[in-house]
C-alpha positions, 0 to 999 in steps of 0.5 A: 500500500502507498502512503499519502499525507492528507493533512498537516498542522503546527503551532506557531513557532516562537523564539524560546523564552518568549510567547510560548515559554509557558508550554512544555513540549507535551503541551505543544504536541497536544495542540498540534495533534488535537488541531490536526484531528479537528481539521482533518475530520479523521475519526480519532478512534480509527487512528492506528498509532501516534508516532511522535518525537522530541530531541531535548527529552523531559525526564518526567515524560519519557514517552512524549508520544504517549503523553500527547496521545492520552489527551488527544486520541482514545486511550486505546491508541498506542504511541511510541517516541522517536528521536533523530536530532533535527530530523526527528519528525521526518523519522516519525513520518517514515516510520508511519509510512513503513507501517502503512506500506507493510499493511500494519496500519491505515492511519497514523499521526506523526510529528514532533515538538520541542520546548527549548524554553524548558531545557532540563538543567543537570546537576554535577555528578558529585551532587547527583551521587549525594542526592541519591545517597540522601534518598537512601539514608534512613536515619537522621544522622546519616541524612545530616552527614550526607548533606554536610558532605555537599560543597558549594562547588557541587551546586554549580549546574552543568550548562546545556550545550548543543554540541557533538558528544564525539567532538565537543564542537557545537553546531554553530562552530561546525557551520563556521568551519564549513563556511571557511572550507567551502568559501561561503562568504558573509555576504552570501550568507546574509543575503540568504538570511534576508531572502528567508525573512522576506519570503516568510514575511510574504507568506505570513502576510498573504496567509499561506504560512498562517494557514498551517498554524493553530491559533494558540491562546496564552495563559494565564487568562487565555485572552492573548492569541498567537497565530503567527511565527514571531521570529520573522523580521519583515523590517530587516535588511542586508545592512542590518544583517551585515552589522551583526557580529560573528558568534563562533569566531569573533575575529574571522567568522561569518556566522551570526545570529542573523544568518542562523536559525534561532532556538525555538519552541513549537510542535507539528503533526501530519496525518498519514493514510494508506492511499486506498483508505484515503480515497475510499473515505473521501479525504483530500490527498496532499501528496504521496510519499514516493521515496526517502533516504537517510545518510550519515558522515563523520561528525568531525568532518562537515557535520551538516552536509548530510543532505548532499548525500541523502538527496541523490539517494532519495531521487534514485529510489524515486526513479527521478532526477533533480531536473524533475523536482519542481519545489524544494524545502531545505531546512535552514539550520544556518545559511552557510549549511544551506549554501554548502549543501547546494554547492556540493550538490552542484559539484562534479568533483563531489559527485565523482569523489564522494558519490561515485557518480559521473555527473553532479546531482544539481539542484532546482533554481534558487527561486524554487527553494524555500519559496516561503522562507525557511528555518532562519526566519520561521524558527527551528523547534528541533523535533517539529521542523521535519513535519513543518517543512513537509506540510509547507512543501505539500501545500505549496505544491498544491497551490502551484500544481507542482508534481514533484517536491523534495524535502531535505533536513540536516541533523546533528551527528552528521546525519541527513534526510531527504524525501521525494513527495508527489502530487496525485 
């Protein structure tokens, strides 16, 4: 059975610490899944499974999928959690598609949520050991002795960091290194960031982006409503972006807060069905999953170049070439990452030396890539982005009557994802 996507929805994407800071990832996931059920009209009792993900896990909600599903779907609908860094909701989608295509399901909800306003803060190893000992101590004297052994330095928390465990390098440092290695200029990065904001602002103003978003009422009085992304800057300019200081290499760097995606809160979800069921029950089909591919490379190398390896494999599996792709959504972790991947895809040398291919893979004209902006402007709640770019692409393919589209996502750990979607 072929898998189709019949609906997609998301919360607003908001910079962490701003308007969505009161919501946990579970709550953001509930908003997205609940709205998806309402908009699609699917009978929630006929959903076979919820596959949902997060990247920064809440230790109090180990299976976020189940916690999201318990208040949005019948309690008999089972759920499991996935996590694949920035490609987490892509993983959720393809896991659901695989179940449908082997006949084990006909309807699955997939997606992801992230609250980077609620990052768990870890205590020191020594304090952790003392607290465990305290919980086991039964006599008052033993408890006092355990507490007396705690030193001021033990109370200093471990600072969370978006870094590779194997290399210790942050993603921003990797993006900076990639910019230097590939000759990606500061001006080109800022120009890409500017187009991201301009296109996202246009998509917000004309309602294309906001049509994907569930209106979110804010506590405590629930009178204020958020219905659009708050990271989009319609008033930015190349001059403003070029005035920002580099973050990761302050003397010679080119990666700034302006040409990188911000830390973001948000949730997303899509409804997958077997094509037979969708047609039989009269659901509008946004598109069919034609193929997908994951790829990985050494994180010590060019960390965020995974899409350059995954895209040609997905195209090959779909039986098409890049010339057949009408629209492309490429997750924008950093402008340098986008431009580096496009550079490699358009390189005969990369194709020959890294892919074993005679000719370059190529890429669509930039005017057909991220036509409503990307993560630099819209935001990047890690686990939610994959379902967001999938929904955005399918909706725009429908509006433009485009037959084939391509999604790509880079992910921590040196991983990349690509998916070919087709209108039916």
